[in-house]
N, C-alpha and C positions, 0 to 999 in steps of 0.2 A: 502512467500512473493507473489505469483500469487494465493494462495487460500485466500488472500486478499480482493481478488474481484477487483485487480484495472482495469486488461484488458477488464474483463466484464464491468465494472460498464464505462469504457472508449470507449468502442465500441458503448453501447447502450445508452449513455447518453442522446441523443435527447429525446429517448423513453421514459427513466426513467423520465425526466423534464416534458414531456408532460402529463404522469401519474400521477405526483406531482402537476400538473394545472398552471404551470408557464405561460400558455397563459396569466392570468388574470394580471402579471405583467406588460406586452407592449400590452395589449388591447385596451390602447389609442392611440397606433402610428398606429392602424389598421392593427398590425401582427395576422396570424391566431395562432393556438395553435402550429402548427407543426413549422413554421417558429420562432416563438417566444425560441422554444426549441432549435432550430438550432443555432438561435443566440448565445443564452446563453452559449451553449455549446460551439462554437468558441471564446468566452469571455473568458469562463472558462479554455479552451487551454494555451490561450495569457497569461493569469495569472500563469499558471505554468511555465513559462520562468524564469521571475524574482527568483522565488523560486529555479530554479536549480543554478542560479547563486549564492543564498545565502547558496546554500548547498556546491558549489565547495569553497565558502570560508570559511565556517566553519568544511570543513570536517578535516582541518590539525590543525583547533583552538580548535574546543571543542573535537575532537574525533569521531571514528565511533559508538563507544558503547554508548556515552552520547547521541550523536545524536537521536541513535534509540530509548533509553530510554526515551528522550523528544518529539519524534515526534509521537511514537505509539500512546500514551494516547489522542493524539489531533485525530488520525483516530478512535480511540475505540470510543470518545465522538460523533465525527459526524456521526457515524456509528449508534450509539444509537438513536441519535437525529433524524436521519431519521426513523429508526423504531415506535418512540413515534409519529412523525408527519403522519406517515401512520394508526396508530391506533387510534389515539387519533381525535375526530374530534373539527375542530376549523375552522374557516373564513377560504375563499378559498384563501384570498391573505395572512393572516398569514402563511399559508399551505405551498402556494408556496415559499414565501420570505425564511422561516426557511429551507426549502427543497434545495434551491438553494444555499444559504450560507455553508449549511453543505457541498454539493457536492463539492464546491469549494474548501473549507477548507481541505476535505477530498485528493483532486488532489495535491493541493500545499504541505501540509505536506508529503504525499508519496513521492512526486520527492525530498523532500529534507532529508529524511531519508529512508524508509524501499525500495525504488526505486532503488537507487544507491549502498549503503552500502554494502548490499548482495554480489552483483557482485565483489565488492572490495575486499572484505574478504575472497571469492572463489579463487582470483587471488591473495591473499597474504599467505594463510596457506598451501600451499602444496609445497613439497619439490620439487626442481629444476627438480628431476631425472623424476617424474612423473607428473609433473604440466601440461605439454601438455594435456594428456589424463583425467586429473579429471576436467578440466578445459571444455575439450568438452562434459564430462558427465554431470558437472553441466548446460551448455548451452542446452543440450538434455533433461535434467530434466526439465528447464525453457519451454522450447517451449511445451513439453508434455502437462506440468501442464497449460500452456496457453491455449492450444487446449481445453482441459477438461472444463475449466473454460468458456470458450466463447461458447462453446457449450450448456455447462449445464443452462447456466442465461435464454436463454427462456424458457426452461422446467421448471427451479425451479420458474420462475416468475407465470406460469400457476399453477403451485401444491402449493405453499406456499404464492405469493404473494410478493409484495416488500419488506413487513416489514420481512418475512421471509428470503428472502436473505441476507438482508444487518444484519438482526441478526447473521446468519451463518458467515458473514464475520467479525462482532465484536466479535463473539467467537474465531475466527482464529487469530485474533490480540493479544487479552488477552493472548492466549496462547505463541504465537511470544512474546510480551513482557517479559511473566515467562521465556521461553527459553532464550532471551537476557540477561536478569538480573543474571541468575543462570549460563548461560553457556558461554557466548560471552566475552571474555578481549578486553580490550583496546589495540588496534595495532597503535595508532598515534603515528608517527615519529621514528618507529623502522624498521631500514633495514630488506629487505626481509630474509636474512640468518640469524637474531636473531630471528624474526619472526616463523621461520620454526625449529628453534633449540626451540624456547619457546614451541611449541605444542608438538615436539619430548619428552622433559622434562615431559610434562603433560602426555601423552600416555604411558610413563613408569612408572611414578607413580601409574596409575590406574592399569597396569598391575601388577604392583607389590602391590597392594592392591588387587587384585582378587586371586593372589596366595596366600597371607597370607590368 
């Protein structure tokens, strides 16, 4: 989840949008490039709020797995479009518009799926006797990866550029989609005790297969 780049992009959204040339979109209002980037960044954050509400509604209707499988492709497409917009020469207005829309879609669909669901699954899958320590380990991993992504982004922007950074994040999202498709079961509507037993049976089957 962290290596899809969410917090890195979130923390540096104004700089990323400024580099994409969004100042062109609001130049008629007399705003500088930096001011326009900050304004659009704020609007993008506000647009994430209704997306969170939609995710809360769909979580127990569509299901965790289904939501992941349907929102991750939008993240991938958004990141690929950002890569193309950074590489292919186009008009400044077109470039800024495409980049802005892609960043907004990336954020909105992230908070609908890849943002909350891994945390929910981490809270569901562990047996009660070790749930506390396991969730603590997950939280520790989350913040360590957050630090890595946040501090590596400026270095990556200097070394591989915006296109390279978004390309790496897109690859991570593709790998994540494959992992969800192959390994993540649906836990919608299942009590915690049933989920624990479900994963325990799966672990026993894998162990038995290895023994055979």
